[in-house]
N, C-alpha and C positions, 0 to 999 in steps of 0.2 A: 863130528860134534858134539861140543860140549853138554854138562848138564843142563846149564841153564839152557842152552837152547834144545834140549828134549824136550824141558818141563815146558816151553813158550811153545813147542810144538804139540804136543798132547792138552794146551788148553784151548787152542785154537783148533783141535781138530774135538772138543768136546763140544767149544758150542757149535760148530758148525752141525753136528750129531743133534745136536736138543736143537737147532733152528729147524732140521729136517725132521724130526722130531713130532714138533709144533705143527710145519708145516701139514703132515699128511695128516695129524689126528683132527687140525680143522677143517682141512677138505674131506675129511671123512664125517665129522659132525656136520657139515654145511648136508655130504649128498644123504645121510640119515633125515636132515629135517626136511628134505624135500621128498620126501616118499612118503604119498598119501595112499592110505587103503580106506574102501569101502567098509565104512562103520554103521550104517543105519540109514536111515527115511526121516524125512520131516513126517508132523504127523500135523500136528497143531498151531495156528501163527494168532495171536494177540498183540492188542494195544491196550494200553490203560491208560485211556485220556488221563482223568481226574485221578489222583491217585488217591490209592482206600477205597478205590468204588468198584465196582467191577469191571470188566473189560470189552473191547467188543473183537470179537471172532473173525476173523478174514480168510481168506482164500489164498492173497500173498501179500507181501512187505516189499517195501522199495527199502533198499538203505546206501547211507555215504559212510566217509571215513569216520562221523562222529554220532548219528543216529540211527534208528530204525524211522518210518514214519510210512502210512498212507496218504497220497494226496497231500491235504493242510493235515492231516490226523498226526498228530505226535504222541508220544507216549509219555505218562504222568510230565505234560504243559502244565496241568490246573491241578491245584491243593485246595487244601479246606484248612482255616485259621481258627482261634477262637478270638474272644474279646482282648487278649495279651498278645496276642497275635504268635502264641507257638501252635506247631503246626498239629492236623488232627488226625490222626490214623486210627487205623482198625484194633492197636494194641489200648487205645482209649476210651475206641468205641466200638465194639465186633458188628454191632447193629448196621454197621454202612456196608457191610458184606450182600444186606438183605436187598438196597435199593436196587434196580432194576434201571439196565443204561443200552439205550441202543443207538444205532446211527442213522441220523435221515438228513444225509448230508446237503448241506454243511454244519447240518447242527446235531448235537447229543439231546438226547430227549432222555432226563432220569425222571422215575416214575416211585412215587410208594409203594410200599409192596403188596399193600391192599387194592389200588389203584387210583384212592382217592384224590389223590393229587399229583401234577406234574409241573417241569419246564422244560423248555429247548433253550439249549445254550449253542451260541454260534464258537465254532473249535476254529474262526480265521480269524489270522492275529490283524488283522485290520482293522476287524470293529473292535478292539479295543485301543489303540492307541491313542484315542484323544478322552481315556479315563486317566483321568489327573491325581486320581487317590494314588499313591506307591505306597505298599504296605510292605516291613521292613520284616522278616522272620527270620528261622534261623532249621537248617537240614543238618542232623550231624553234628554239628560241629562246626559248620558253613553257613557264614552269611548270606543269606540269596534276599530278592524281592520280588517282586512282582505287582499288577494292575490288580485295584477291587472290581470284579464285574460285575461287581450292583447290587444293590436293595433288594432287588425280586429273586435275587438266589438265595443273599444272604437270609432271607425269610424264609425259604421253603427248607433249608437247612437247619436255621435254629429251630424251625417247627418240629421238624423230624427228629431231633436229636435232644429236642428238648431243653436247649442253652439260647442264653444271647447272645446275641454278635456274632454269630458265625459267619465269617466272610467267606466267597470265593473268590479265590485270587489266580489270574493268569500270568505266566511267563514269554513276556517279548523280546526281540532282541535287541531292548533297550535295557533290557538288564544282563548282570554279570554270570556266567557259567560257573556252574559250582565245579571240582573236581573228582574226577573219577578215584576211586579205590585200584588197588591191585596188589599182587603180591608179589614179590621179588629177594630173592636171594633169603628165603628164610624167613622175608618180616615185609608186614602191610605199609604200605604206604599210599600217596596220593599224587595223582599224574595232572597237571592244570593242562597241560596239552589235551586233555581227552576230556571233554565240556558235556556233564550232563545239567539236567533241572533238576527236581525234583524226584530224581530216582534216589533210595537209597542211598545204592550205593554203585552201581555201573550201567553201562549203557541195553547191554542185553542180556538175558537172565532165560537158560536153558534146563531144562526138566527134563529126562530120561522115564518112559513109561514103566521100563523093567528094571528100574533101581527101584519105584514105585512101589513093583509087584515083590520085593525084595524085601521093603520097609514093611510092607503088610503083615509079610510072613513071620516078623520081627513081635508086630504087635497082638498081642492075646488078646485083646477086648474088642470080641469081633461088634462091639456097635461105636467101635471108636478107628475105624480103617479108611482110608484116606484118599484123595484121586490127586492129580495132579494139583485143580486144583484148589488144596492146600497150599500148592506152592506158588502161586500168581506169578507163570511165567509167561514169556513172551513167545517162545517158540519149544513145542513138545517136542520131542524125537522116540521114538524105539530103537533101542540099541544095546546090549551086551550089557549087565546088571553091571553102574559105577562105572565102565571105561569112559566114561565121559571125564571122568578127572584127571586122567590122563591125556588127555586131548593137547595137543601143543596148540597147533594150528588145524582151523576146518575149513570144508569148501563144500557150499550147499550146491546141488546142480548136477556139476561134473566135475574132476580132474582138471577141468579149465577154467573153471568158477574165480567168484576173486577170493581171498581170503582170508578169514577170522581170525582173531589172536587173543585166547586163555587172556582173563587178564584176572582170575581170580576164583576160589571156590566160592558158597553160598552161605553166609554163619547163618541159622535158622534163631528164630525168634518166636514168641508165641504167637505171630499169625496167624502161624501155620497148624497150630491148633485150636482153633475157631469152627466150628461147622460151620458151614457154607450156607445151610439150608435152614436154622435155626439163630446162624447171628449169636453162637453162646462158646463158651471157650470147655475143650476137651482139656486131658491130661498128655494125651498121643496126639503126633509121635515124638513129641520132644523125650516122652522118659524112654522110650525105644531110640531116639539118634544119637542121646548122650550114651547107653549104654554102647551102640557099636560103630556110629560116626564121629568120636570127639576127635579133635584133632591129636596127630601122634606123629613124629618121625619129621619128616620133611614139612606136616604142614604147623609144626609147635608153636607157630608165629603167631595162627591166629588166634590163638589166646590173649594175645594182647589187644582183640578189637574194642575199639569204646564201647563201655558196659558191660567189660567182662568184667575185668582188673583181680581177677584170682576170685571171685564171690561166686561163680560158677561156672563149667563148662560149655561154649558154646559151637552144638555138633554141626556138620558142615554137608550139606544135601544142595547139587545144582550147582551149575558153574557161569559165570559171566563170561561173554566175547567182545571183543571189538570189531569189528569190520575194518579190512586197511585199505578199502576200495568203494567204490559206485557197484551197485546191482540188486538184482531184485529175487525175493526166497517166493516159493510156490509151496503149495501141500505136495506129499507126495516125492518129491526130490531126493535124492541120494545127498548120503552125506558121508564125503572123505576125511580122515583126518591122518596127520602125523604124531605118532606118539609122542611124550617126554622119555628122554631115557635117563636112566642112573649111570652111578660109574664105570666105566670100563666096560662099556656095553659092546664095542666095538672089538674086544679080547675074545 
């Protein structure tokens, strides 16, 4: 065999070797991702029908591959806008946290904190199909529309906030959905295949009570300790502190339940600093979160989030997940997770 043939043979064998290694690594990774283990328990479940108002607490939640819901109760299907059609949240109006929200299916009852006035809001989409006024607004850079729910609701919220022409709008199936955010390969991005309504970021937000406990250990001011309420989660879980950061996929109920995919960690804003009883801003927990939970290493891409732009460091706490099929979650169910892996975890 001449030298050229030896070279060719070596190249061919090397190629087959690389292919073999690639196949083995891929199989190992697939096997690793299929390994779920018990990590915690579901403690509480919430849907926030009106963006920036109190949630409805439930014993169970249904879900499909796009959203969570309970009967006709949807998460963030209603939103307030001002006279210029700009969305209103607790960032501008922290007193919204004090409004009482109750469910008398199929109605929401929203009551002033002193009980002096209240309104009944139908949650049924069909009740808004004939509303002719479509309001165009924007949620974090995404254009989105909604139907004006009516003058009765406008008057109630205008009186409460002492601002003119506040409107309550409702998302219907005639409106175009917004794309969810996600974090992949060290970058924030959006995916139009994952559809959301008036949520800030993504489909479903999860907070861990033990992570909140750890955060409170960092907060020195006893008057500014926080609870899960400050973070407005859909699902409250109990697991090892901040273990949720590393959940690639989860199942709730059993190892045979539907899978949920982590989309991204939650970038925390000043809403977390609102005292839910007083409706006023505090300094915590953002001070402690910035000290202990600022983006680093694989999370550095979160510093490119809208509104950051190098002016301040947006800390991370909580995670967003998207269901990959349909099912039901109930409180006290077990949570199973497959964890993210780093480089050369199989060696």
